[in-house]
C-alpha positions in Angstrom: 35.2 42.2 23.3 32.8 42.5 25.4 31.8 46.1 26.9 32.2 46.5 30.4 28.6 46.2 32.4 27.1 49.2 33.6 28.2 50.3 37.3 24.7 49.5 38.4 25.0 46.0 37.1 28.3 45.0 38.9 26.4 46.0 42.1 23.5 44.1 41.5 25.8 41.5 40.4 28.3 41.9 43.6 25.0 42.0 46.1 23.4 38.7 44.6 26.6 36.7 44.8 27.6 37.5 48.3 24.3 37.3 49.6 24.0 33.8 48.0 27.1 32.8 49.6 26.6 34.0 53.1 22.8 34.6 53.1 20.8 37.7 53.6 21.8 38.8 57.3 25.5 39.7 55.4 23.5 42.7 54.0 20.5 43.0 56.6 21.3 42.0 59.8 17.9 40.7 61.1 17.4 39.1 57.7 18.6 35.7 58.2 17.3 33.9 55.1 18.7 32.3 52.4 19.1 34.1 49.3 18.5 32.1 45.7 19.0 33.3 42.1 16.2 33.2 39.7 16.7 33.3 35.7 14.0 34.8 34.1 12.7 37.8 31.7 16.5 38.2 30.9 17.4 39.4 34.7 19.2 37.4 37.4 16.7 37.9 40.2 17.5 37.2 44.2 14.9 35.1 45.9 14.7 35.3 49.6 14.3 32.1 51.1 12.7 32.1 55.1 12.8 29.2 57.0 11.8 30.6 60.0 11.5 33.8 61.5 11.5 35.3 65.1 10.6 38.7 67.1 13.1 41.0 65.2 13.3 39.5 61.9 12.8 42.0 59.3 9.3 42.8 57.2 11.3 42.7 54.4 11.7 38.9 54.5 9.4 37.9 56.8 5.3 37.8 55.5 4.6 37.3 59.5 6.8 40.3 60.2 5.1 42.8 57.6 1.4 41.6 58.5 1.3 40.8 62.0 4.8 41.8 64.1 4.7 45.1 62.6 1.1 46.4 63.3 1.2 45.0 66.9 4.6 46.7 67.2 3.2 50.3 65.9 0.2 50.1 68.0 1.9 49.4 71.3 4.3 52.3 70.7 1.4 54.7 70.2 0.0 53.8 73.2 1.2 55.2 76.7 3.3 53.2 78.3 0.9 51.8 81.3 -1.3 50.3 78.2 1.4 49.1 76.0 1.0 45.4 77.3 -2.6 45.6 77.2 -2.3 46.9 73.7 0.0 44.5 72.6 -2.4 41.4 73.8 -5.2 43.3 72.0 -3.8 43.6 68.9 -2.1 39.8 69.2 -6.1 38.8 69.9 -7.5 41.1 66.8 -4.6 39.5 64.5 -4.8 36.1 65.6 -7.1 35.0 62.5 -5.1 36.2 60.0 -1.4 34.7 61.9 -3.5 31.4 61.8 -4.4 31.6 58.0 -0.8 32.4 57.1 0.8 29.9 59.4 -2.0 27.3 57.2 -0.7 28.3 54.2 2.9 28.3 55.1 3.4 32.0 54.0 6.1 32.6 56.2 8.3 30.5 54.0 7.5 31.9 50.6 9.9 32.3 48.1 9.8 36.3 47.3 10.8 37.2 43.9 13.1 39.9 43.1 13.7 40.8 46.7 16.5 42.7 47.7 15.7 43.0 51.4 14.9 46.8 51.3 11.8 48.5 52.3 10.9 49.4 48.7 12.0 47.0 45.5 12.1 48.4 42.2 11.3 46.3 39.2 12.0 46.6 35.5 8.9 46.6 33.4 8.0 42.7 32.8 6.0 41.9 29.3 2.7 39.7 29.5 4.9 37.0 27.5 7.5 36.7 30.5 4.9 36.8 33.3 3.1 33.9 31.4 6.5 32.0 31.5 7.1 32.5 35.6 5.1 30.2 36.9 6.8 27.4 35.2 10.3 28.8 35.9 9.1 29.2 39.8 8.0 25.5 39.8 11.3 24.2 38.9 13.3 25.7 41.5 10.4 26.2 44.4 8.0 23.5 43.7 6.8 23.1 47.7 6.8 27.0 48.7 4.2 29.9 48.1 5.2 32.2 45.5 5.5 35.8 46.5 6.1 39.2 45.1 6.1 42.7 46.9 5.9 46.2 46.2 3.3 46.2 43.8 0.9 49.2 42.9 -1.5 50.1 40.1 0.5 53.5 39.3 3.5 51.4 38.7 2.7 48.0 37.9 -0.9 48.0 36.2 -0.6 45.9 33.7 1.8 43.6 35.2 -0.7 43.0 38.0 -3.2 42.1 35.5 -0.8 39.9 34.0 0.0 38.3 37.2 -3.6 37.7 38.0 -4.2 36.2 34.7 -1.9 33.7 35.8 -3.4 32.8 39.2 -1.9 35.1 41.6 -4.1 37.0 44.4 -3.0 40.7 45.1 -2.9 41.1 49.4 -3.1 44.9 50.3 0.1 45.4 52.1 0.7 49.4 52.9 0.1 52.8 51.9 2.6 54.4 49.8 3.0 57.9 48.5 4.1 58.4 45.2 4.9 62.1 43.6 6.2 63.6 39.8 8.5 66.4 40.5 7.8 67.6 36.6 4.4 68.8 37.9 4.8 72.4 38.4 2.0 72.0 40.9 4.6 70.1 43.5 6.4 73.1 44.2 4.1 75.4 44.8 3.2 73.5 48.0 4.6 75.7 51.3 5.9 73.0 52.7 8.2 72.5 49.7 9.3 75.9 49.2 10.0 76.2 52.8 12.1 72.9 53.1 14.2 74.0 49.9 15.5 76.5 52.2 17.3 74.1 53.9 19.1 73.1 51.4 20.8 76.3 51.1 21.8 77.1 54.8 25.3 77.2 55.9 25.3 75.7 59.2 24.4 72.0 57.9 26.6 71.2 54.9 25.9 68.5 52.2 28.2 65.7 51.7 28.4 63.8 48.5 29.0 60.1 47.7 32.1 60.7 46.4 33.3 62.6 49.6 32.5 59.7 51.9 35.3 57.4 53.5 35.2 54.0 54.3 35.6 55.7 57.9 32.6 57.3 58.4 30.5 54.0 58.1 29.7 53.2 61.3 28.6 57.0 62.0 26.2 56.2 59.0 24.9 53.2 59.8 24.5 54.7 63.4 22.6 57.4 62.3 20.1 55.2 60.5 19.6 53.0 63.1 18.9 55.9 65.2 15.7 56.3 63.0 14.8 53.1 61.3 15.5 50.9 64.1 15.2 52.6 67.8 12.6 55.4 66.7 10.5 53.1 64.7 10.8 49.2 65.1 13.6 46.6 65.6 11.8 44.9 62.3 12.6 47.5 59.8 15.5 46.2 58.0 18.8 46.6 59.8 21.8 47.2 57.1 24.7 46.1 58.3 28.2 47.8 58.1 29.0 45.6 55.2 25.7 46.8 53.4 27.0 50.6 53.8 30.8 49.5 52.4 29.0 47.8 49.1 26.7 51.0 49.0 29.7 53.5 49.3 32.0 51.0 46.5 29.5 50.3 44.0 26.6 52.8 44.3 24.4 50.1 45.2 22.6 52.7 46.6 23.6 56.4 46.1 24.6 57.6 49.7 24.5 61.5 50.7 25.4 62.8 54.3 24.6 66.2 56.6 27.3 67.7 58.5 26.7 70.2 61.3 29.6 71.2 63.7 31.9 69.0 62.3 29.9 65.6 62.5 27.8 63.4 60.5 24.2 64.2 61.3 22.2 62.8 58.5 22.2 60.0 56.1 20.2 59.3 52.7 20.7 56.5 50.3 18.7 56.8 46.9 17.7 53.6 44.8 17.2 54.3 40.9 15.5 52.2 38.6 15.9 54.1 35.2 14.2 51.6 33.0 10.9 52.3 35.0 11.9 55.8 35.6 11.4 55.8 39.5 13.7 56.7 42.4 13.2 56.2 46.2 15.0 55.8 49.3 15.7 52.7 51.4 17.6 53.9 53.7 17.4 57.6 55.8 18.8 58.8 59.1 19.5 61.4 61.4 21.2 62.4 64.7 17.8 62.4 66.9 19.6 64.1 69.8 20.1 67.1 67.9 17.5 69.7 68.2 14.4 69.8 66.1 14.7 73.3 65.0 17.6 72.0 62.6 14.7 70.2 60.7 17.3 67.5 59.9 14.4 64.8 58.3 12.9 68.0 56.3 16.4 68.5 55.0 16.9 65.3 53.6 13.5 64.6 52.5 14.2 68.2 50.4 17.1 66.5 49.2 15.2 63.4 48.0 12.8 65.4 46.0 15.2 67.6 44.3 17.5 64.8 43.7 14.7 63.5 41.5 14.1 66.2 39.6 17.7 66.4 38.8 17.7 63.2 37.9 14.1 63.4 36.1 12.7 60.4 37.8 9.6 60.2 39.6 9.7 59.7 43.7 8.6 56.7 45.4 8.2 58.3 48.7 7.6 54.6 50.4 5.3 54.5 53.0 4.8 56.6 56.7 4.5 60.0 57.6 1.3 60.2 55.3 0.5 64.1 56.5 4.1 65.1 55.6 4.3 63.3 52.2 0.9 64.6 51.1 1.8 68.2 52.1 5.1 67.7 50.0 3.2 66.6 46.3 2.4 62.9 47.5 -0.6 60.9 46.3 -1.4 57.8 48.5 -1.9 54.5 47.2 -2.6 51.0 48.4 0.6 48.8 47.8 0.2 45.0 47.3 2.2 42.0 47.6 1.3 38.9 45.0 1.1 35.5 46.1 0.8 32.1 43.9 -0.2 29.0 45.9 -1.9 26.9 43.0 0.4 24.7 43.2 0.2 23.7 46.4 -2.2 21.5 48.5 -6.0 22.5 47.8 -6.1 23.0 51.6 -3.5 25.9 51.4 -5.0 27.1 48.5 -8.7 27.5 50.2 -7.1 29.3 53.0 -4.9 31.5 50.8 -8.3 32.6 49.0 -9.9 33.1 52.1 -7.0 35.1 53.4 -7.2 37.4 50.1 -10.9 38.2 50.7 -10.4 39.2 54.4 -7.7 41.6 53.4 -9.2 43.1 50.2 -12.5 43.8 52.8 -10.4 45.1 55.6 -6.9 45.8 55.0 -7.0 48.9 52.9 -8.9 51.3 55.6 -7.2 50.2 58.1 -3.8 50.7 56.3 -5.2 54.2 55.7 -5.9 55.0 59.3 -2.6 53.7 60.8 -0.7 55.1 58.1 -2.1 58.6 59.9 -0.2 58.0 63.2 3.3 57.0 61.7 6.4 58.6 62.5 
């Protein structure tokens, strides 16, 4: 008799089965992509397939949104209102060579492997012999598309990145991320960490655990998330649907926590873990932006994230943005890469991809580090 699957595998299987049948937009409303499945390395990995994107297509399924639209939006948001149109135009001109190279490579139609449409995909460790078999598996299923793997960095994937490069993959700098090891005593000596920890003990804001949340809470939880990620930051962030929140609530695809203030939900946090690699991150966080800043809801949620990482004995992937905030709480900055492979495609597209790789390798890391200091 077969033993039952772990709950995490059940959640993953349900996400993938539903996405294959209904498309990525079932889980992320601005990710109108097809989801296919790659059986490789003993796993059933989702593969997002975008045919075309538009002005609000999530950057998690559209490379064009990630490298062109998102930086343009960021610049426009961080200049005074009278200058926003001019800033957007200037950014479009500056990014036009990169946009042209992406268009030439048809990178927006890439088959993105292991993509759950979240900001940070956490992967199981892959061995050299598994990676050696990857191009053949992809060539059978996606012979006419570029191939892509998001969210690679040296601290988590040093050997994987080396093996991929040996197979002809190119590493494109994508964003600055921040990593933290809660087992390091130095993390807990930061003054900001000590101050934030006090927020977890206050009585006026109560913590609601996953099992205490109800389906009736889903609309409020989604609205809290959208207030921050969509309205405050960018419509290009993944816009999780109510169905996604229901999936999390029912299966713990993400472990949810909420905050309540004066009888109303005022914050939400969703935790994603990868126990095989030993990491935890949060693709989903939100709070009521209309409440007084003195409540420190964002600090409260991030303190909860750090506390959960320590409790579960996992290293913390702080993701990107809010550089100074995360550095002051034990985070260490690192450049994250997206791997692309076009060696199976016509020569002109290969040449363009190598040119794009060279340009981004020379220019992107410094620009990403500079840009991230103005986030949040």
